C-alpha positions in Angstrom: 0.0 0.0 0.1 3.0 2.2 0.6 4.0 2.3 -3.1 0.6 3.1 -4.4 0.8 6.9 -3.7 4.2 7.5 -5.4 3.2 5.3 -8.3 0.0 7.1 -8.9 1.6 10.5 -8.7 4.3 9.2 -11.1 1.6 7.9 -13.4 -0.2 11.4 -13.2 3.0 13.2 -14.0 3.8 10.9 -17.0 0.3 11.2 -18.2 0.6 15.0 -18.1 3.8 15.0 -19.8 3.2 12.6 -22.7 -0.6 12.7 -23.1 -0.2 9.4 -24.7 -2.4 6.5 -23.0 -0.4 3.6 -24.6 2.9 5.0 -23.3 1.4 5.6 -19.9 -0.1 2.2 -19.7 3.2 0.6 -20.8 5.0 2.6 -18.2 2.5 1.6 -15.4 3.0 -2.2 -16.4 6.7 -2.0 -16.2 6.6 -0.3 -12.8 4.2 -2.8 -11.4 6.3 -5.5 -12.7 9.5 -3.8 -11.2 7.6 -3.6 -7.8 6.6 -7.2 -7.8 10.1 -8.5 -8.4 
């Protein structure tokens, strides 16, 4: 639960920077995979 806030804020930041859904989704998937490992 402790990583949810930084990840969501990162997601918002990247979403605003790129404004590209596919890039944002890919980035989130990579982040989730990295957190799990």
